[in-house]
C-alpha positions as CSV (number, residue, x, y, z in Angstrom):
1,M,21.4,-10.1,-37.0
2,L,18.2,-9.9,-35.5
3,D,17.7,-11.4,-31.7
4,T,16.0,-14.9,-31.8
5,E,13.4,-13.3,-29.1
6,L,12.3,-10.9,-31.9
7,L,12.3,-13.0,-34.8
8,Q,10.0,-15.4,-33.7
9,P,7.0,-12.8,-32.7
10,L,7.9,-11.5,-36.3
11,I,7.7,-14.6,-38.0
12,W,4.4,-15.4,-36.2
13,S,3.0,-12.2,-37.4
14,W,3.7,-12.7,-41.0
15,L,2.3,-16.1,-40.6
16,E,-1.0,-14.7,-39.2
17,F,-0.8,-12.0,-41.9
18,A,-0.6,-14.7,-44.9
19,I,-3.3,-16.9,-43.2
20,R,-5.7,-13.9,-42.7
21,W,-5.0,-13.0,-46.3
22,T,-5.7,-16.4,-47.7
23,H,-8.7,-16.4,-45.7
24,V,-10.1,-13.0,-46.7
25,I,-9.6,-14.0,-50.6
26,T,-11.4,-17.5,-50.2
27,A,-14.3,-15.9,-48.3
28,M,-14.4,-13.2,-51.1
29,A,-14.3,-16.1,-53.7
30,W,-17.2,-18.0,-51.8
31,I,-19.4,-15.1,-50.8
32,G,-19.3,-13.9,-54.5
33,S,-20.5,-17.1,-55.9
34,S,-23.4,-17.4,-53.2
35,F,-24.5,-13.9,-54.1
36,Y,-24.3,-14.6,-58.2
37,F,-25.7,-17.8,-58.1
38,I,-29.1,-16.6,-55.6
39,A,-29.2,-13.8,-58.0
40,L,-29.1,-15.9,-61.3
41,D,-31.7,-18.7,-59.5
42,L,-34.1,-15.9,-58.8
43,G,-33.6,-14.1,-62.1
44,L,-34.3,-17.1,-64.0
45,R,-37.3,-16.7,-66.5
46,K,-39.5,-19.1,-68.9
47,A,-38.9,-19.5,-72.4
48,P,-40.9,-21.1,-75.1
49,D,-37.9,-23.2,-76.3
50,L,-36.4,-24.7,-73.0
51,P,-35.3,-28.4,-73.4
52,T,-37.1,-30.9,-71.3
53,G,-36.2,-30.8,-67.6
54,A,-35.1,-26.7,-67.8
55,H,-36.5,-24.7,-65.3
56,G,-36.0,-21.3,-66.6
57,E,-33.1,-19.2,-68.4
58,E,-31.4,-16.0,-68.5
59,W,-29.5,-13.9,-70.5
60,Q,-26.5,-11.7,-69.2
61,V,-23.9,-9.4,-70.6
62,H,-20.5,-9.0,-69.2
63,G,-16.9,-8.3,-70.1
64,G,-18.0,-7.6,-73.9
65,G,-19.9,-10.9,-74.4
66,F,-23.4,-12.4,-73.7
67,Y,-23.9,-15.4,-71.7
68,H,-27.1,-17.3,-72.0
69,I,-27.7,-19.7,-68.9
70,R,-30.3,-22.2,-68.3
71,K,-31.1,-24.2,-64.9
72,F,-32.4,-27.9,-64.9
73,L,-34.4,-28.0,-61.7
74,V,-33.6,-32.0,-61.0
75,A,-31.0,-32.6,-63.9
76,P,-30.4,-32.7,-67.6
77,E,-31.4,-35.6,-69.6
78,N,-27.5,-36.5,-70.0
79,M,-24.5,-35.9,-68.1
80,P,-22.7,-33.1,-69.5
81,E,-18.9,-33.8,-70.4
82,H,-17.7,-30.6,-68.7
83,L,-18.8,-29.9,-65.1
84,I,-17.8,-27.4,-62.7
85,W,-18.1,-27.9,-58.9
86,F,-18.4,-25.0,-56.6
87,K,-17.0,-26.2,-53.1
88,W,-13.5,-25.3,-52.8
89,E,-14.2,-21.8,-51.9
90,S,-16.2,-22.9,-49.2
91,Y,-14.0,-25.4,-47.8
92,S,-10.9,-23.0,-48.5
93,T,-12.7,-20.2,-46.3
94,W,-13.5,-22.7,-43.4
95,L,-10.1,-24.2,-43.4
96,S,-8.3,-20.7,-43.6
97,G,-10.5,-19.2,-40.9
98,A,-9.8,-22.3,-38.5
99,A,-5.9,-22.0,-39.0
100,L,-6.4,-18.2,-38.1
101,L,-8.6,-19.0,-35.2
102,M,-5.4,-21.3,-33.9
103,V,-3.1,-19.2,-34.6
104,T,-4.4,-16.0,-33.1
105,Y,-6.8,-17.0,-30.6
106,W,-5.4,-20.4,-29.5
107,A,-1.8,-19.6,-29.6
108,G,-2.6,-16.2,-28.0
109,A,-5.2,-17.5,-25.6
110,E,-4.3,-15.6,-22.8
111,L,-4.2,-12.3,-24.1
112,F,-7.3,-12.6,-26.8
113,L,-9.4,-15.7,-25.7
114,I,-9.3,-16.1,-21.8
115,D,-11.1,-13.3,-19.8
116,P,-10.4,-14.5,-16.0
117,A,-13.0,-11.9,-14.9
118,K,-15.8,-14.3,-16.6
119,M,-14.2,-17.4,-16.2
120,D,-10.5,-18.2,-14.8
121,L,-9.8,-21.0,-17.6
122,E,-6.4,-22.9,-18.4
123,V,-5.4,-22.5,-21.8
124,W,-6.0,-26.1,-22.7
125,Q,-9.5,-25.5,-21.3
126,A,-10.3,-22.5,-23.2
127,I,-9.1,-24.3,-26.4
128,L,-11.3,-27.3,-25.8
129,I,-14.4,-25.1,-25.3
130,S,-13.5,-23.2,-28.3
131,A,-13.2,-26.2,-30.6
132,A,-16.1,-28.4,-29.2
133,S,-18.6,-25.3,-29.3
134,L,-18.0,-24.9,-33.4
135,T,-19.9,-28.4,-34.0
136,I,-22.9,-27.8,-31.7
137,G,-24.7,-25.5,-34.0
138,W,-24.1,-27.9,-37.0
139,L,-25.4,-30.7,-35.0
140,V,-28.6,-28.9,-33.8
141,Y,-29.5,-27.1,-37.0
142,D,-28.9,-30.3,-39.1
143,F,-31.1,-32.1,-36.8
144,L,-33.8,-29.3,-37.2
145,C,-33.8,-29.3,-40.9
146,K,-34.0,-33.2,-41.2
147,S,-37.2,-33.0,-39.0
148,K,-40.7,-32.1,-40.4
149,L,-39.6,-28.5,-40.0
150,D,-37.9,-28.7,-43.5
151,Q,-41.7,-27.9,-44.9
152,K,-41.7,-24.9,-42.7
153,P,-38.6,-22.6,-43.8
154,T,-39.6,-19.5,-41.8
155,L,-40.3,-21.3,-38.5
156,L,-36.7,-23.0,-39.4
157,M,-35.0,-19.7,-39.6
158,V,-36.5,-18.5,-36.3
159,L,-35.2,-21.3,-34.6
160,L,-31.6,-20.8,-36.4
161,F,-31.7,-17.2,-35.0
162,I,-32.4,-18.5,-31.8
163,L,-29.7,-20.9,-31.7
164,L,-27.1,-18.0,-32.8
165,V,-28.6,-15.9,-30.2
166,I,-28.0,-18.3,-27.2
167,M,-24.8,-19.4,-28.5
168,G,-23.7,-15.7,-28.6
169,W,-24.9,-15.2,-24.9
170,G,-23.1,-18.3,-24.0
171,Y,-20.0,-17.3,-25.5
172,N,-19.8,-13.8,-23.6
173,E,-20.3,-15.7,-20.4
174,V,-16.9,-17.6,-21.0
175,F,-14.8,-15.7,-23.5
176,T,-13.2,-11.8,-23.8
177,G,-15.5,-10.0,-26.0
178,R,-13.2,-9.8,-28.7
179,A,-13.3,-13.6,-28.8
180,V,-17.1,-13.9,-28.3
181,L,-18.1,-12.3,-32.2
182,L,-15.3,-13.9,-33.9
183,H,-16.4,-17.4,-32.3
184,L,-20.2,-16.7,-33.0
185,G,-18.9,-15.9,-36.6
186,A,-16.8,-19.0,-37.0
187,F,-19.8,-20.9,-35.3
188,T,-22.1,-19.5,-38.0
189,A,-19.3,-20.0,-40.8
190,T,-19.1,-23.9,-39.9
191,I,-23.0,-24.2,-40.1
192,M,-22.6,-22.8,-43.7
193,T,-19.7,-25.0,-44.8
194,A,-20.9,-28.2,-43.2
195,N,-24.2,-27.4,-45.3
196,V,-21.9,-27.4,-48.5
197,F,-19.5,-30.3,-47.1
198,F,-22.2,-32.9,-45.7
199,I,-25.4,-31.9,-47.7
200,I,-25.3,-29.6,-51.0
201,I,-22.2,-31.6,-52.7
202,P,-23.1,-35.2,-51.7
203,N,-26.6,-34.4,-53.0
204,Q,-25.3,-33.2,-56.1
205,K,-23.2,-36.2,-56.5
206,I,-25.8,-38.7,-56.1
207,V,-27.8,-36.8,-59.1
208,V,-24.7,-37.2,-61.2
209,A,-24.3,-40.6,-60.4
210,D,-27.8,-41.2,-61.1
211,L,-27.4,-39.7,-64.5
212,K,-24.5,-41.6,-65.5
213,A,-26.1,-44.9,-64.6
214,G,-29.0,-43.9,-66.8
215,R,-31.6,-43.6,-63.4
216,T,-33.9,-40.5,-63.3
217,P,-32.7,-38.6,-60.4
218,D,-35.1,-37.9,-57.4
219,P,-36.0,-34.2,-57.1
220,K,-35.8,-34.3,-53.4
221,Y,-32.1,-34.1,-53.4
222,G,-32.1,-30.4,-55.5
223,K,-34.9,-29.3,-53.0
224,I,-32.7,-30.1,-50.0
225,A,-29.5,-28.2,-51.4
226,K,-31.7,-25.5,-52.3
227,L,-33.1,-24.9,-48.7
228,R,-29.6,-25.1,-47.4
229,S,-28.1,-22.9,-50.0
230,T,-30.9,-20.3,-48.9
231,H,-29.9,-20.3,-45.5
232,N,-26.1,-19.6,-46.4
233,N,-27.0,-16.8,-48.2
234,Y,-28.8,-15.2,-45.3
235,L,-26.2,-15.8,-43.0
236,T,-23.6,-14.3,-45.4
237,L,-23.7,-10.7,-44.1
238,P,-23.6,-11.2,-40.5
239,V,-20.6,-13.6,-41.0
240,I,-18.5,-11.1,-42.7
241,F,-19.6,-8.1,-40.0
242,L,-18.2,-11.0,-37.3
243,M,-15.2,-11.6,-39.2
244,L,-14.4,-7.8,-39.1
245,S,-15.7,-7.1,-35.7
246,N,-12.5,-6.7,-33.9
247,H,-11.8,-3.6,-35.6
248,Y,-14.9,-2.1,-33.7
249,P,-14.5,-2.0,-30.0
250,L,-17.9,-0.5,-29.5
251,A,-19.6,-4.1,-30.7
252,F,-17.3,-6.3,-29.3
253,A,-16.1,-5.0,-26.2
254,S,-19.6,-4.1,-25.1
255,P,-21.2,-6.2,-22.4
256,Y,-24.0,-6.6,-24.6
257,N,-22.3,-7.7,-27.5
258,W,-24.1,-10.7,-27.9
259,V,-27.5,-8.6,-28.4
260,I,-25.7,-6.6,-31.2
261,A,-24.5,-9.7,-33.1
262,A,-28.2,-10.8,-32.9
263,L,-29.4,-7.4,-34.3
264,V,-26.9,-7.7,-36.9
265,F,-28.3,-10.9,-37.9
266,L,-31.6,-9.3,-38.2
267,M,-30.0,-7.0,-40.4
268,G,-28.2,-9.4,-42.6
269,V,-32.2,-11.0,-43.2
270,T,-33.5,-7.5,-44.1
271,I,-30.8,-6.7,-46.5
272,R,-30.6,-9.9,-48.2
273,H,-34.7,-9.9,-48.5
274,Y,-34.7,-6.7,-50.1
275,F,-32.0,-7.8,-52.8
276,N,-33.7,-11.5,-53.2
277,T,-37.1,-9.9,-53.8
278,K,-35.5,-7.4,-56.5
279,H,-33.8,-10.3,-58.1
280,A,-36.6,-12.3,-58.2
281,G,-38.8,-9.5,-60.0
282,A,-41.2,-9.9,-57.0
283,G,-41.5,-6.6,-56.1
284,N,-39.8,-3.7,-54.0
285,P,-39.8,-4.4,-50.6
286,V,-38.7,-0.9,-49.6
287,W,-40.1,-1.4,-45.9
288,T,-36.8,-3.3,-45.3
289,I,-34.6,0.2,-45.6
290,P,-35.9,1.6,-42.3
291,V,-36.3,-1.7,-40.8
292,T,-32.6,-1.9,-41.3
293,I,-31.8,1.6,-40.3
294,A,-33.7,1.1,-37.0
295,L,-31.8,-2.0,-36.2
296,F,-28.5,-0.1,-36.6
297,L,-29.7,2.7,-34.6
298,A,-30.4,0.3,-31.9
299,V,-26.9,-1.3,-32.3
300,I,-25.4,2.2,-31.7
301,W,-27.8,2.9,-28.9
302,I,-26.8,-0.3,-27.1
303,S,-23.2,0.0,-27.6
304,L,-23.6,3.3,-25.6
305,L,-25.3,1.9,-22.6
306,P,-22.2,1.0,-20.6
307,A,-20.9,4.7,-20.8
308,K,-23.8,5.5,-18.5
309,H,-22.3,4.0,-15.9
310,L,-18.9,5.0,-16.2
311,G,-19.3,8.6,-14.4
312,T,-20.3,12.0,-15.7
313,V,-17.6,13.9,-13.8
314,I,-17.3,13.7,-16.8
315,E,6.0,21.1,-26.6
316,D,6.1,17.7,-24.7
317,E,8.9,18.0,-22.3
318,E,9.7,14.3,-22.3
319,S,9.9,13.8,-26.1
320,G,10.9,17.2,-27.0
321,R,7.9,17.3,-29.6
322,L,5.8,20.0,-30.6
323,M,2.2,19.2,-29.7
324,T,-0.3,19.8,-32.6
325,P,-3.4,21.7,-31.4
326,Y,-5.5,18.4,-31.1
327,E,-2.9,17.0,-28.8
328,L,-2.4,20.1,-26.8
329,K,-6.1,20.2,-26.3
330,F,-6.0,16.7,-24.6
331,A,-2.4,17.3,-22.9
332,S,-4.0,20.3,-21.1
333,A,-7.4,18.9,-20.1
334,E,-8.3,18.0,-16.5
335,G,-7.3,14.8,-15.5
336,F,-4.4,14.2,-18.1
337,E,-1.8,13.7,-15.7
338,E,-3.6,10.8,-14.0
339,V,-4.7,9.4,-17.7
340,S,-1.3,9.4,-18.3
341,G,0.1,7.6,-15.7
342,I,-2.7,4.7,-16.2
343,V,-1.7,4.7,-19.6
344,M,2.0,4.4,-18.8
345,G,1.5,1.7,-16.2
346,R,-1.4,-0.6,-18.3
347,C,-0.7,-0.1,-22.0
348,S,2.8,1.1,-22.6
349,M,4.5,-2.4,-22.5
350,C,3.0,-3.2,-25.7
351,H,2.8,0.1,-27.4
352,A,6.3,0.5,-27.0
353,R,9.3,0.8,-29.4
354,E,10.7,-2.0,-27.6
355,T,8.0,-3.9,-26.3
356,A,8.2,-5.7,-23.1
357,W,5.2,-8.5,-23.2
358,D,5.8,-11.9,-24.5
359,G,4.8,-12.9,-27.9
360,I,4.0,-9.0,-29.0
361,G,7.1,-8.2,-31.2
362,T,5.6,-4.6,-32.5
363,A,3.2,-2.0,-31.0
364,P,-0.3,-3.2,-32.1
365,R,-1.6,-1.1,-34.9
366,G,1.8,1.0,-34.8
367,I,0.5,2.9,-32.0
368,Y,3.1,4.1,-29.5
369,L,2.1,5.4,-25.8
370,E,5.5,6.1,-24.4
371,N,5.0,9.9,-23.6
372,E,2.4,12.5,-23.3
373,A,2.3,13.7,-26.8
374,E,1.7,10.5,-28.1
375,I,-0.8,9.5,-25.3
376,A,-2.6,12.8,-26.3
377,S,-2.4,12.2,-30.0
378,A,-4.2,8.9,-29.3
379,A,-6.9,10.1,-27.1
380,R,-9.6,8.8,-28.9
381,E,-8.6,5.7,-29.4
382,I,-7.6,5.3,-25.7
383,F,-11.0,6.4,-25.0
384,L,-12.9,3.9,-26.9
385,Q,-10.5,0.9,-26.4
386,A,-10.1,1.5,-22.9
387,G,-12.7,3.9,-21.6
388,V,-16.1,3.3,-23.0
389,T,-15.2,-0.2,-23.9
390,N,-13.1,-2.7,-22.1
391,A,-11.2,-3.8,-25.4
392,M,-7.9,-2.8,-24.3
393,P,-5.9,-4.3,-22.3
394,P,-7.0,-7.3,-24.0
395,A,-8.5,-9.8,-21.5
396,N,-7.6,-7.3,-19.0
397,V,-3.9,-8.6,-18.8
398,S,-2.8,-5.6,-16.9
399,Y,-5.7,-5.0,-14.7
400,M,-7.0,-1.8,-15.4
401,E,-9.3,-0.8,-12.9
402,P,-13.0,0.4,-13.4
403,A,-11.8,3.6,-11.5
404,E,-9.1,3.9,-14.2
405,R,-11.5,3.6,-17.0
406,R,-13.7,6.3,-15.6
407,A,-10.9,8.8,-15.3
408,I,-10.0,7.9,-19.1
409,V,-13.7,8.6,-19.7
410,N,-13.7,11.9,-17.7
411,W,-10.7,13.3,-18.8
412,F,-11.9,12.6,-22.7
413,K,-15.4,14.6,-21.9
414,A,-13.2,17.1,-20.2
415,A,-11.0,17.8,-23.3
416,T,-14.1,17.5,-26.0
417,K,-16.1,20.0,-23.8
418,S,-13.5,22.6,-23.9
């Protein structure tokens, strides 16, 4: 029979997995429908036999059949009997994402959310800031969209970008690096879902109600919804990156993570502009390709900046295991003995077969760091997670010192030079 203390974190881990899986599935559905309808909208063509009120049509082939699609810019003359609403994909994505935020970052606030070196918060304070911050973006953005800026879509997008950069910087002043990018993604996704819930769907319902009542729908509702839908389309790719960012310590654990996120938002714009222009048949904007590559190279360069300040001095007896040539290279490198002591003291309480940290039931990612062979085998991960970045330990809960991080960097450099 499993021990109760062990059972609880295992159940919690499976709960997190179930919510994360749901979040990924619903996000795929939402993003897929978003990309499809933007491409469809941009690919519409005029035809001589279009019915009254139709803006354009498109023929598509898929799954062994042909589809004939027509778009009415405002509404058809009569209400169709069968009407499909595209809203639950967005709602389900946000709700599952909010649940995942609560399970992972709120319940594990001391490990994943609070960084005492930035702001020594109580758990309830961190959760309050986390929750309240997600509403700020929507309120400011919605205010801007309802102002006269709705007639200046490019300026509106620039202001939205500035808002996102400010929030990224603000998050970095409060939370752990891991939480910074995750919250910026949740902040952006909240704007996107709020667009659907508060603007796009209500406007469509107004049009449907007018049709049912025999009134002529006002075209302004469609124009407003189209503007918000376009914004969502350009924000999609950066949100995907931010959702997955916790897998990349060079991004989230950099002190410049908010700058990296800003560049990723710009990359999202250039990539979507390329595809949107192609789908609209409006040309081939190849200039977006070198711009995107340049932005990505800038991200790489920025992620490596902290390494410049870390210093440039730059068979296992315990386990009885024979080392591979790769492991032997790191185990025999200068500084390995010191690094082994650091890892054993700062990391092994979680990266163990029997963990000693409350709430951690199994070693993260199945990585064990209990002997020299295992430490040598995980050299690259240790270097990335605890050397050039401060991703590990999470929130620096075991108080790894800057000198210890420098020792890890110097050891890794010594091994790779030999």
